[in-house]
N, C-alpha and C positions, 0 to 999 in steps of 0.2 A: 321392361317395357310396360307390362300391365300395371305395375305400381305407379309408373310415371303418368299413364293415362288416367288412372283412378285419382291420383293426387291433383292433376290439372282440373279434373271434373269437380272435385270437392272444393278446390280453391275458387273456381269459377262460380260455383253455387254459393259459396260464402261471400264472395264479392257482390253477387246479386242481392243477397240478404242484407248486407251492410248498406248497400245503396238504397234499398227500400226503407230500411229503418231511418236513414238520414233524410229521406224524402218526405217522411210523414212526421209532423210535429208531435202527434200523440204517441208515436212509438219512441221518439227521442225522450220525451218525458217519462214514458214507461221504463226505459232502460236506465235513465238517471235515478229513478226510484228503486230499480232492481239492484243497483250497486250502492244504495244508500243504507248503511248499517242501522240507521234509526227508523227506517220505514218498515211497515208491516208487510208490504207487497212481496219482498223477496222470501219471507218466511213461508208464504203460500206458493209462489211460482217457482221456487227452486226445489219444491218437492218433486219426487219422481212422478212421472205421468200416471202411473198406476195408483199412486197415493192421492194425486190431485183430482182425478176425474173418475166418474163411474164407468162401468163397462164389464167386459168379459176378460178377466185377468189371465185366464189360462191361455187364451189366444192372443193376448196383448192387444185386444180391440177396445179402445177407450173412446167414450163419447165426449166431445168437448163442450160440456155443459157446466155452468156454475149456478148454484142455488142461493136464493135469498128467502128468508122467512122473518116474520115479525114476532114480537114478544108474545102476542096472543096465540100464535101458532105453537110456540114452545110450550105454552101452558096447556094446550089441547092434547090430550092423549087419545089418539084415534083407536077406536075399537072396531071389531068386525061390522057391527051395526052402523057405525058412523060411516065407514068406508062404503058399505053397500048403499046407504042413503045418498051419499055423494055420487056414486057411480050411476045410480038410477036417474038422478037429476041431470047428470052430464049426458047420459045416453039420450035424454029427451032434447037436450040442446044441440046434439050433434046432427049435422045434415047428413043425408044419405050419400055415401061415397061409393063409387063404382069399383067393382073388383077388376075392371079393365085397367086400373092404374097399377096393378101388381107389377112390380119391377121385373125386368129381365133377369136381374140377379136372383130373385127368389125362385122363379120358374126354372132357371138354369141349375141352381143349387139342388132343387128337388130332383131334376133329371140326373144329375151327376151321382147323387146318393142312390137313386134307383138302380143305376147301372153298377155301382159298387156292390150293393146288396145282391144283385143278380149274379155278379162275379163270385161272391162268397157262396151263394147257394149252388152255383155250378160246380164249385170245388168240393162241395159236400152234398151229394145227391140225397142222402138219407135225411139230412136236416131240411132240405127242400121239400121232400115228401111229407115230413111231419108238419111243416109249416102250412102247406097246402091243405092237408087234412084238417088241421086246427082251424083254419080260416073258413073253409067251406062246410065243414061238418058233414061231409058226405063223400062218396067215392071220388077219389082224386081224378082230375082230368089228365090227358096225355101231357107229359112234361115237355114235349117238343115245342109247345106254344111258348114256353119260357126260355127258349134258346136265345143266346146272346147274338148280336150282329157279328159277322165274320171279322169286321175291322175293329172290334172292341179291344182296347188296350188299357188294362187297369192302371198302369203307370201314367198314361196320358190323363186319365180321369183324376187321379190323385194330384197331378200337376195343375190341372184346371181348378180343382178345389182350393189348392194352396194359393193360386193366383186370385181367386175370388176373395179369399180371406185377406189377401194383401190389398186388394182394392177397397175393401171395407175398412181396413186399418188406415188407409191413406185418406179416405173421405167418408168417415162414419155418418156425418150429418145427412149426406145424400140418402143413405139407406134408412136413417131414422125418419126422414120425411116420407119415404115410401111406406114405412111401417105404420105411420099415422093414418094412412088411407085404409090399410088392411085391419089395423087394430086401433080404432079411434081413441080408446081409453088408455093408451100407453102413457100419455102424459099424466093421467090420474095416478097411476101407480108410481110414477116418478115423484109426484107431489106427496104421496103418502110416505115415501122413503126420504123426502127432502131433509127433514130434521136430522135423520141419521147421517146423511152425507155431510151436512153442515157441522154437526158435533164431532164427526171423525176428523174433518179438516182442522177444526179448532184444536183438537187434541194433538194432531201430528205437527201442526205449526206452532203450538203452544201460545195461542192468542185467545183473547176473550171474545164474547159474542159481539159486543159493540164494535170492536176493532174489525171483526170480520165483515159486519154489515157496512161499515164505513169503506172498507176496501172494495166491496162490490159496487157501491155508489161511485167510488173514484174511477174504477175502470169503465163503468157505464158512461160517466161524464166524458171520458176520453174517447168514447166510441169504439172500445175494444170488445164490448159484448152488446148483443141486441136481444130484446125480450122475445121468447118463443111462446110462452104460455103462463098465464097468471090465474090463480084460483083464490076466490074470496068465499069464506063461509062462516056461519055462526052456529055453533053447536050449543049455544046457551038458550036458544029457542026450542020449544017442544017439537017443532018441525023445522029442521035446519034450512036456512036460506043459502043457496049456492049460486054464485055468479062466476063467470069465466070470461077471460079476455085473451085474445090472441095478439093484441097490440103490444108494441115494444114500450113498456112503461118504466119510467125511471124509479129506482128504489125509493127516492125521496118523495115520490108522489103516491106511494103505495100506502094509503090510509083511507079506510072507509067504514062508516057506521052501519050497523044492521038496520034495514028499513022496518023491521018489526019491533025489535027491543031497544034500538038506539045505541047498543054497545059496540065497541070496536070489534071488527071482524078479524078472524084469523086469515092470514095471507101467506101464500107461497108463490114464488115466481121463479121461473126457469129461464136462464140466459144462455145463448149460444156464443162461444168465443169467436172472435175475429179469425177468419180463415188463415191469414198469414201468421198470426200468433200461434194458432194451432199447429201450423207447419213447423214452427220452431220448437214447440213443446214436444212434438212427436219425433223430432229428429234425433240423431245420435248425440248422446250426452245432454239432450234437452236444451234448456235455455242457458245452461252453464257455459257451454262452448261458445255460443253466440255472444254471450255477455263478455267473456274474456276477449274474444276477437274485437268486439266493439270498443272495449276499453283500451286495448293495445293500439288500435287505429286512432282513437281519440287522443291518446297520449303520444302519438307519433313514434311508436316503437316498432321497429322492423321485426317481422316474424314469419315463420313458415308453419303451415298446418294443413293436413297432417304432414309430419316429417318422417320419412322412411329411412331406416338404416337396414339395408337389405330387406328382409321380410318383417322387421320390427317397426311398428308404428308408434311414433311419439306424438303427443297432442300438440304442443306448441314449443318450438325452439326459437327463442328471441335473441336478437342481436342488440346488445345494450352497451353503455359505457363501461359496465362492469365486465363485459365479455358475454359469452353464451349463457343463457338462462333457460332452464327447462320448466314448463308448466304442465302438470297432468291433472285433468278434471276427473272427478269421481262422483257419479250419481248413484245413490243407494236408496232403498226403500226405508220407510220410517214406521214406527220409532225404533232406533237402534238400541241394543243392550250393551252393557260393558263387555260381555264376551264377544258379541258380534263385532263391536268396534275394534277390539284387540285383534281379532282374526283378520279383519279387513285391513287394518293398519299394518300389520306385519307383512301380509301378502302384497299390499300396495307399495310399501317401502322396498321390499325385495325386488319387485318388478321394476320400480324406478331406478334402483341401483344397477340392475342389468341393462336398462335402457342407457344410462349414463356411461357404463363401461363399454357398451357396443359403439356408442357415438364417439367416445374419446379414442377408441381403438381404430375405428374406420376413418375418422377425419383428423386424427392427430391434433385435436384441439380440446381444451378442457372446458367442462361445464362448470362455471363459476358458482352458480346457485341453482337449486331446484326446489320446486314447490308442489306439494300435493294439495289440491283444493277440493274440499268436501261440500256437499250440498246440505249438510245439517250442522247445527251449532255444536262446536267442540268444547265449549267452556267447561262442561262437567267431566271432560276426559283429559284435561290438561296434564295431570300427573302421569297418566298412561302414555301420553304423547312424549312427554319429557323423558320417560324411561326408555322408550323405543328409539328415540332419536339422539340419545346422549353421545353416541359414537359417530354420528353423521354431522359433521361440522357445517357443511354447506347446504344441507337439506332441511326444509321446514314444512310443517303440516299446518294448513290454515283452513278456515271455512269461508263461506260466501260473505260474511260480515267484514272480513279483512281484505277482500278482493281489490277494492279501489285503492286502499292504502298501499298494498304491495306493488301493484302495477304503477302507481304514481311514483314510487321509489325507484322504479326502473327507467323512468322517462328521462329523456335528454334534459340537461340543466339549461334553463333559459339564460340567454346572454352569453 
């Protein structure tokens, strides 16, 4: 019963997502590019969210920001002095912002941690005494004043903290906007790190700088990102000129000459992702699952997702002219190594084989074809794939560049 309810909820959510994609022209174009093997866009957006976006990886809290820098920025090596000079000028440009805007999240989080620390100290009175002495540097006060409330429940506090992190994970831009009131220079530090973010994305996606810049321009033109903060500066002058804009500026318009020396200024711009696109990227299996569902629907192929065989969850079970076809999506971090690809491939093929066996045993129907779909290019691992699949006649391993081709092959024949 629980599986049926969960399945209906996931299907309803997926239906809502597909309706929204087909309602917005810019999203239709985005998904057409996402399944285009010749496009740069899938090389970036099929990356795992922890590879695509900056954030706190340990807590899986990623901030949906995309960075753009110009050639002058790439040539500028920021030093501590440069950073301080920029920070000083930016602090002069910042308007005074009230601490009253501190979010309920931050104040609540502080309170929850205070109560957790109090709980730890209560369990270890000696540690508490040492801490009080160290903090006060004098005779310690009566410990009764540190007594916890009678209704204090550590498990409840832990649960609330997890819930708070879950809220941040779901809507990180809300909390980033709050932080800009408390820490006005947070965008400065993001600008300082921008080149590192861009170069890391280029490396993982295996694309050049000009292709990356063109991609950001493309998604801006589609309205799928909006500008948050842009910084212009010239380190070629003896006293750097620093300008800042909070307007949403197109990457194509980001060109400015220094008012002192007349040379092109270094520029860094930070863009926020469309909230709906962020929802898809942060969902289970990221954009891969949505792209598969979108293509299956577009090709008029009947499917169920998720498909449960008792407690086993299959990604997509399709009904085609060939019979039942299984599609399994795999989202992994980059860059992979030969060893990690082999380990993942063996484990994933074994898992898929078990899924097929359970389906065929329970439904007395054969899976005619099955596909493992990876979010990174497999071209360099083809020999390994051939070796591991040589005894699996109906199973294939593909990557996102083959997605449209394979799903088109499953579509009903016209006429």
